[in-house]
Structure formats: C-alpha cells, structure tokens
MIMAR-305548 format. One record per residue (C-alpha): residue number from 0; residue in three letters; x, y, z. Coordinates in Angstrom, 2 decimals. Layout:
// residues N
fike:drenmar:c1:c2:c3
NUM:ala:X:Y:Z
...
END
This chain:
// residues 363
fike:drenmar:c1:c2:c3
0:unk:41.20:64.54:14.93
1:unk:38.88:62.16:16.79
2:unk:39.46:58.41:16.52
3:unk:36.40:56.25:17.24
4:unk:37.34:53.55:19.79
5:unk:33.97:51.75:20.02
6:unk:33.82:47.97:19.26
7:unk:34.51:47.10:15.63
8:unk:35.94:50.57:15.14
9:unk:39.41:51.70:14.30
10:unk:42.16:52.06:16.88
11:unk:45.18:54.29:16.72
12:unk:48.16:52.00:16.19
13:unk:51.76:52.47:15.20
14:unk:53.36:50.40:12.49
15:unk:53.28:46.75:13.53
16:unk:56.79:45.34:13.75
17:unk:57.43:42.64:11.19
18:unk:54.50:43.58:8.98
19:unk:54.72:43.51:5.22
20:unk:54.84:47.12:3.98
21:unk:53.05:47.59:0.69
22:unk:53.01:51.17:-0.59
23:unk:50.86:52.50:-3.41
24:unk:49.68:55.69:-5.04
25:unk:45.96:55.23:-4.52
26:unk:44.02:58.51:-4.76
27:unk:40.51:59.01:-3.41
28:unk:38.75:61.78:-5.25
29:unk:36.75:63.88:-2.81
30:unk:33.22:64.70:-3.82
31:unk:30.62:67.19:-2.73
32:unk:27.98:66.30:-0.13
33:unk:25.53:65.17:-2.78
34:unk:27.88:62.51:-4.26
35:unk:28.63:59.07:-2.82
36:unk:32.29:58.20:-2.30
37:unk:33.75:55.42:-4.39
38:unk:35.85:52.66:-2.85
39:unk:39.57:52.64:-3.55
40:unk:40.72:49.02:-3.59
41:unk:44.16:47.63:-2.81
42:unk:44.56:43.98:-3.82
43:unk:47.32:42.32:-1.79
44:unk:47.14:38.90:-3.50
45:unk:47.87:35.84:-1.35
46:unk:49.14:36.50:2.16
47:unk:50.46:34.26:4.94
48:unk:47.95:34.20:7.77
49:unk:50.38:35.34:10.49
50:unk:51.84:38.23:8.51
51:unk:50.23:41.65:8.56
52:unk:49.60:43.67:5.42
53:unk:50.14:47.41:5.45
54:unk:49.26:49.88:2.72
55:unk:49.33:53.66:2.37
56:unk:46.39:55.25:0.57
57:unk:46.67:58.77:-0.83
58:unk:43.39:60.60:-0.37
59:unk:42.86:63.75:-2.43
60:unk:40.37:66.55:-2.00
61:unk:39.09:67.09:-5.53
62:unk:36.30:69.43:-4.46
63:unk:36.26:73.21:-4.26
64:unk:35.91:73.35:-0.48
65:unk:37.97:72.47:2.59
66:unk:37.41:68.96:4.00
67:unk:37.85:68.42:7.76
68:unk:38.48:64.78:8.68
69:unk:36.34:63.72:11.64
70:unk:37.28:60.07:12.24
71:unk:38.33:56.75:10.69
72:unk:36.15:53.67:11.19
73:unk:36.70:50.05:10.19
74:unk:34.51:47.08:9.35
75:unk:36.67:44.72:11.43
76:unk:38.81:44.75:14.57
77:unk:41.51:43.11:12.45
78:unk:41.99:46.40:10.58
79:unk:43.58:49.54:11.97
80:unk:44.21:52.90:10.34
81:unk:45.64:56.33:11.08
82:unk:46.42:59.49:9.17
83:unk:50.09:59.88:8.49
84:unk:50.96:63.37:9.76
85:unk:53.92:63.60:7.41
86:unk:52.04:65.65:4.84
87:unk:51.70:69.35:3.97
88:unk:48.77:69.99:6.29
89:unk:49.20:69.05:9.91
90:unk:45.73:70.26:10.91
91:unk:44.00:67.17:9.49
92:unk:42.02:69.25:7.08
93:unk:42.40:68.90:3.34
94:unk:42.34:71.98:1.17
95:unk:41.18:71.73:-2.46
96:unk:43.70:69.74:-4.50
97:unk:45.61:68.58:-1.41
98:unk:46.33:64.95:-0.49
99:unk:46.76:63.15:2.81
100:unk:48.15:59.71:3.56
101:unk:46.02:57.11:5.33
102:unk:48.01:54.12:6.54
103:unk:45.88:50.95:6.84
104:unk:47.07:47.72:8.51
105:unk:45.34:44.35:8.23
106:unk:46.21:41.65:10.79
107:unk:44.90:38.33:9.36
108:unk:46.04:36.12:12.25
109:unk:42.47:35.70:13.58
110:unk:40.73:35.46:10.19
111:unk:39.62:32.23:8.58
112:unk:41.59:31.30:5.45
113:unk:39.57:32.67:2.54
114:unk:39.11:35.61:0.22
115:unk:38.68:38.60:2.53
116:unk:37.73:42.23:2.04
117:unk:38.04:44.79:4.81
118:unk:37.17:48.48:4.57
119:unk:38.10:51.73:6.30
120:unk:35.71:54.68:6.11
121:unk:37.13:58.19:6.09
122:unk:34.42:60.32:7.68
123:unk:34.38:64.11:7.26
124:unk:32.66:66.72:9.38
125:unk:29.31:67.79:8.00
126:unk:29.02:64.68:5.81
127:unk:26.63:61.85:6.65
128:unk:28.32:59.48:4.23
129:unk:32.03:58.55:3.99
130:unk:34.31:61.01:2.25
131:unk:36.36:58.01:1.05
132:unk:36.17:54.21:1.38
133:unk:39.51:52.38:1.47
134:unk:39.37:48.63:0.80
135:unk:41.99:45.92:1.25
136:unk:41.19:42.60:-0.41
137:unk:43.05:39.36:-1.00
138:unk:43.39:35.71:-0.03
139:unk:44.54:34.67:3.45
140:unk:46.42:31.40:3.18
141:unk:46.10:28.88:5.99
142:unk:49.09:27.87:8.08
143:unk:48.02:24.26:7.47
144:unk:45.92:23.09:4.53
145:unk:44.73:19.69:3.31
146:unk:44.08:18.54:-0.24
147:unk:41.43:17.28:-0.43
148:unk:39.94:19.27:2.47
149:unk:38.08:16.21:3.76
150:unk:38.74:12.52:3.21
151:unk:35.80:10.45:2.00
152:unk:36.13:6.67:1.82
153:unk:32.60:6.19:0.52
154:unk:31.04:2.80:1.22
155:unk:33.83:0.29:1.76
156:unk:34.43:-3.08:3.37
157:unk:36.37:-3.16:6.61
158:unk:38.68:-5.80:5.09
159:unk:39.22:-4.10:1.71
160:unk:42.13:-1.85:2.80
161:unk:40.80:1.06:0.76
162:unk:43.43:3.79:0.42
163:unk:43.18:7.54:-0.05
164:unk:45.92:10.12:-0.63
165:unk:46.04:13.45:1.21
166:unk:48.60:16.21:0.68
167:unk:49.31:18.45:3.65
168:unk:50.85:21.87:3.01
169:unk:52.33:23.78:5.93
170:unk:53.75:27.26:6.32
171:unk:57.43:26.78:7.19
172:unk:57.03:29.27:10.02
173:unk:54.82:26.69:11.78
174:unk:57.57:24.05:11.96
175:unk:60.45:24.44:14.40
176:unk:64.00:23.28:13.79
177:unk:64.37:19.53:14.26
178:unk:60.65:18.78:13.99
179:unk:58.99:16.40:11.54
180:unk:55.37:16.20:10.43
181:unk:53.01:13.41:11.44
182:unk:49.37:12.85:10.54
183:unk:47.76:11.03:13.46
184:unk:44.34:9.34:13.27
185:unk:42.15:10.15:16.28
186:unk:40.17:6.89:15.92
187:unk:41.05:3.31:14.91
188:unk:38.98:3.43:11.72
189:unk:41.93:4.62:9.62
190:unk:45.71:4.42:9.74
191:unk:48.55:6.13:7.88
192:unk:50.41:3.65:5.70
193:unk:53.24:5.93:4.54
194:unk:54.23:9.49:3.77
195:unk:56.63:11.11:1.31
196:unk:57.75:14.68:0.61
197:unk:55.62:16.68:-1.82
198:unk:56.33:19.85:-3.78
199:unk:54.34:22.97:-2.80
200:unk:52.78:24.69:-5.76
201:unk:51.46:28.16:-6.52
202:unk:52.14:31.61:-5.19
203:unk:54.23:31.72:-2.03
204:unk:55.58:28.19:-2.52
205:unk:58.97:29.26:-1.16
206:unk:57.38:29.71:2.27
207:unk:55.74:26.26:2.27
208:unk:56.59:22.66:2.97
209:unk:54.40:19.71:2.03
210:unk:54.02:15.98:2.55
211:unk:51.84:13.37:0.90
212:unk:50.24:10.79:3.20
213:unk:48.72:7.43:2.23
214:unk:45.69:6.91:4.47
215:unk:43.90:3.58:4.44
216:unk:40.83:2.08:6.01
217:unk:41.93:-0.03:8.94
218:unk:40.96:-3.70:9.26
219:unk:39.95:-2.68:12.79
220:unk:37.43:-0.19:11.42
221:unk:34.08:-0.51:13.15
222:unk:31.04:-1.18:11.02
223:unk:28.61:1.61:10.24
224:unk:28.86:5.30:9.43
225:unk:32.29:6.81:9.98
226:unk:32.79:10.43:11.06
227:unk:36.28:10.70:12.45
228:unk:39.26:13.07:12.40
229:unk:43.01:13.14:11.83
230:unk:45.35:15.65:13.44
231:unk:48.56:17.01:11.92
232:unk:51.35:17.19:14.48
233:unk:54.90:18.47:14.65
234:unk:57.15:15.93:16.42
235:unk:60.56:16.79:17.85
236:unk:63.58:14.53:18.21
237:unk:62.40:13.33:21.65
238:unk:59.00:12.32:20.33
239:unk:57.08:15.19:21.89
240:unk:54.23:16.27:19.64
241:unk:52.23:19.47:19.28
242:unk:49.17:20.13:17.18
243:unk:49.33:22.10:13.95
244:unk:46.10:23.62:12.65
245:unk:42.64:22.14:12.91
246:unk:41.88:18.40:12.49
247:unk:40.96:16.95:9.12
248:unk:37.55:15.24:8.84
249:unk:37.25:11.64:7.61
250:unk:33.94:10.29:6.36
251:unk:32.57:7.05:4.96
252:unk:30.51:3.97:5.68
253:unk:32.17:0.74:6.77
254:unk:30.29:-2.22:5.37
255:unk:30.58:-5.77:6.67
256:unk:28.79:-9.08:6.68
257:unk:27.21:-8.46:10.09
258:unk:24.20:-6.27:10.86
259:unk:22.25:-5.51:14.02
260:unk:18.62:-4.66:14.67
261:unk:18.25:-2.34:16.49
262:unk:21.61:-0.61:15.96
263:unk:21.41:1.36:19.23
264:unk:20.83:0.12:22.80
265:unk:18.32:2.67:24.11
266:unk:17.56:1.93:27.78
267:unk:15.65:5.17:28.30
268:unk:14.99:6.46:31.81
269:unk:15.76:3.79:34.42
270:unk:15.80:3.66:38.21
271:unk:19.11:3.13:39.94
272:unk:19.40:-0.35:41.37
273:unk:17.03:-1.87:38.79
274:unk:18.78:-3.89:36.03
275:unk:17.47:-3.47:32.48
276:unk:17.93:-5.79:29.50
277:unk:17.70:-5.17:25.77
278:unk:17.73:-7.82:23.04
279:unk:19.36:-7.31:19.64
280:unk:19.03:-9.54:16.59
281:unk:22.38:-10.02:14.84
282:unk:22.47:-11.14:11.23
283:unk:25.61:-12.69:9.72
284:unk:26.79:-14.99:12.50
285:unk:26.02:-18.70:12.24
286:unk:25.36:-20.86:15.27
287:unk:28.53:-22.88:14.57
288:unk:30.64:-19.67:14.88
289:unk:29.17:-18.37:18.15
290:unk:31.97:-19.85:20.27
291:unk:34.54:-17.75:18.36
292:unk:32.65:-14.49:18.81
293:unk:34.18:-12.01:21.25
294:unk:32.10:-9.42:23.10
295:unk:33.64:-6.33:24.71
296:unk:31.72:-3.93:26.96
297:unk:33.10:-0.45:27.54
298:unk:31.65:-0.18:31.06
299:unk:31.42:-2.61:33.99
300:unk:27.76:-1.60:34.19
301:unk:27.16:-3.46:30.91
302:unk:27.11:-7.22:30.42
303:unk:26.32:-9.05:27.20
304:unk:26.02:-12.58:25.87
305:unk:25.25:-13.98:22.44
306:unk:23.39:-17.18:21.63
307:unk:21.60:-18.84:18.77
308:unk:18.46:-17.14:17.54
309:unk:15.05:-18.60:18.39
310:unk:13.64:-21.36:16.22
311:unk:12.17:-20.04:13.00
312:unk:14.94:-17.55:12.13
313:unk:17.60:-18.31:9.47
314:unk:20.79:-20.13:10.44
315:unk:22.95:-16.99:10.22
316:unk:20.92:-15.11:12.84
317:unk:21.93:-14.79:16.49
318:unk:20.48:-13.10:19.55
319:unk:22.50:-10.66:21.67
320:unk:21.24:-9.88:25.19
321:unk:22.67:-6.76:26.84
322:unk:22.00:-5.94:30.50
323:unk:22.71:-2.66:32.24
324:unk:23.19:-3.44:35.92
325:unk:21.60:-1.55:38.77
326:unk:25.07:-0.26:39.69
327:unk:25.10:2.19:36.78
328:unk:25.86:5.70:38.08
329:unk:23.21:8.40:38.33
330:unk:22.79:10.77:35.42
331:unk:23.37:10.33:31.73
332:unk:24.99:7.02:30.84
333:unk:26.84:6.23:27.60
334:unk:28.64:3.06:26.71
335:unk:29.36:0.61:23.91
336:unk:29.05:-3.08:23.29
337:unk:31.39:-4.38:20.56
338:unk:30.79:-7.71:18.86
339:unk:33.96:-9.04:17.19
340:unk:33.25:-11.75:14.64
341:unk:35.58:-14.66:13.74
342:unk:36.48:-12.65:10.60
343:unk:37.65:-9.74:12.71
344:unk:34.77:-7.43:11.89
345:unk:33.68:-5.15:14.73
346:unk:30.01:-4.40:15.21
347:unk:29.59:-1.55:17.70
348:unk:26.31:-0.89:19.48
349:unk:26.13:2.42:21.37
350:unk:24.23:2.28:24.68
351:unk:22.38:5.21:26.25
352:unk:20.37:5.65:29.44
353:unk:19.29:8.24:31.98
354:unk:19.67:6.82:35.48
355:unk:17.59:8.35:38.25
356:unk:16.94:7.67:41.90
357:unk:14.13:5.20:42.42
358:unk:10.88:6.82:43.51
359:unk:9.42:5.29:46.67
360:unk:6.22:3.39:46.08
361:unk:6.76:3.12:42.31
362:unk:8.16:0.18:40.49
END
C-alpha cells in the first residue's frame, strides 16, 4: 500500500508511547463507486492537550466487489494513521464482507484549546472519492486556563482600588515538584492582592490544580486606556520562575482628575541636532499645586517643565512644555513624559519622532 507523505498528509507512525488508547467497534460500510462515503465519528470527549488520543476504526467492505486500499490521507499534520496488518487479509485489499483495522492517532500538543475535528480519508483504487471517512472529534483542554479569560476593570479611578477575581486552572503535569503558582503583572497598572486554593470542576478535575487570585487596580496605575497582561509562573523553592501558558490580557480605562490636550507628543520628522518643543495643556492642576508636581522623562533626550497656564484660562489649568534635544539618536524615537500630581495620579504622555540627518542648505 502507498502512504502519501506530502504536506498535510498522513505519515506512517507506530503507536506513540504514552498515548491514551481508545478502542472501538466502528464499522465503515463500503459503497459502490456511485455512492458517497459517510463519516464514521469517534468522540473522545475532553482530552489533556499533551496527551495523544488513539482509536481503532473497523472498516468493512459491504459491497459485492473487492476493494484495494490505495492510501490514507489526513486533514492535519497532527493526525497519523496506518492499517493494522493484524487482520485476515495481509494484501491490503478487502473482499466483500471483510473488515480491516485502521489505527488513527491524534497529537493535540500543537492545537489550540477548543473543540476540534480531524479526519482521515481512506482512498481506494479506482475511486475518485473516499471509500471511508474516519473522524475524531472532542475538546482539547488547555494546560493553563483563566476564568474569566480576560480581566476587564471597566472605567475606574486610579485611587478606587477596584478588585477583580480570576481563577487559574492548571494541568498538574505542568507543575514540577516543589513549585508554587504565581500570577505576575507585567505592568504597574495592577497588582495581585492575595491568592487562595480553588477546587477544579468538571471532567478531568483529578488532573487539575487551581488557584483563585484577587487582582486589583494599583494606585500607581497610569491614567488612560489600559491594555496590559499578567503572566502565570511556576516558582521553585529558590525563587526561580518559569512561564506557564500564554499571558492573560487586562483591559480598562483609568480615570483621574487630570487630563491632557493633546494626549500624545508627536514631534514628527526632525533633523538631528535641532531641538523641538511641544506644548501641552493640562487640566486639573491648580497653580498653587505646581510646586508639588513631579515630572519624569524616560529618556535623557526629553526635558519637560510645567508652569501656570496663560492668562484667560481657568485656575486649574497648567502648561507643560516638552523639548526633545538635538542629541536624540537617529531613527525612530519613542519615549514618555509622566506627570505625577500631588494626589499621586500619573498622567503619561507618549512621545514619538523620526530623527534624520540634517540636509545641507535646508533649515
């Protein structure tokens, strides 16, 4: 028999060590050339994402003629199949009323956690359509899962200490002996207040461990839209950490008493050696509080100062002047200017520029 080895086709593989063997008496009824084959479905339920699923299909020739198997093809590289030669006909032809065994293996380790269906086509010589279609379907469970999947704080004040609860469920095979679980924020907008054990629920709970984390909006959260992440880690007794799964997304909008116009410092295309200044109007800071305002620039190429707004503007308006020096490096420039108010609120202004060599004869 010929096995098609082209991309996305089936490969001849032995039984994968450590796979979960699931046997069944599925029978594919062979049809004549004029009839389409029907799919024979094996539902494997919920499976751990690092554990292979193996199933034996029994394929029967229910026609009046001899069927010669040409090849097996698959819809995914994650699926392999071969004809088990331990049957009455070793010639890989099926006489009327005879059955053969087709062993199909699904390796879900590179599939996204979800409901999946993968098929194997049994192709016969002289037939343009499959003699039988063998399907494996079920749910691949993630090694790490979050509930809820994303954390949304909505619109909240930086000083309100808004709290959200997230439950993390982990396959026990992911955690080594002596390790503990830690949910680490990747930005200062949130922090983890506490965590307690949780009880895994549902099918396969014996293979799972879970913890419930209290995540709160940090008083250091920067004002504006928040699009951050948290990473689950396994930490050993020496404090060494390794990542588990993909990061969890955190969304929301941090609202404060301070606003800026414009919200972004866009310097555009500038010549190296030529300083550029942008002016921002800041609402929510009174003239009497200006001395207590702290300004932090992320790059030595940026300098900023704040002063009272021009005459005619309300008392709680101020004017922020930001200068990008001529020493800014060539190429794309990104930086930040953070205005920290006496209340501890942080107003962050991103700065962007494209620095080029000055052209001779042009200002």
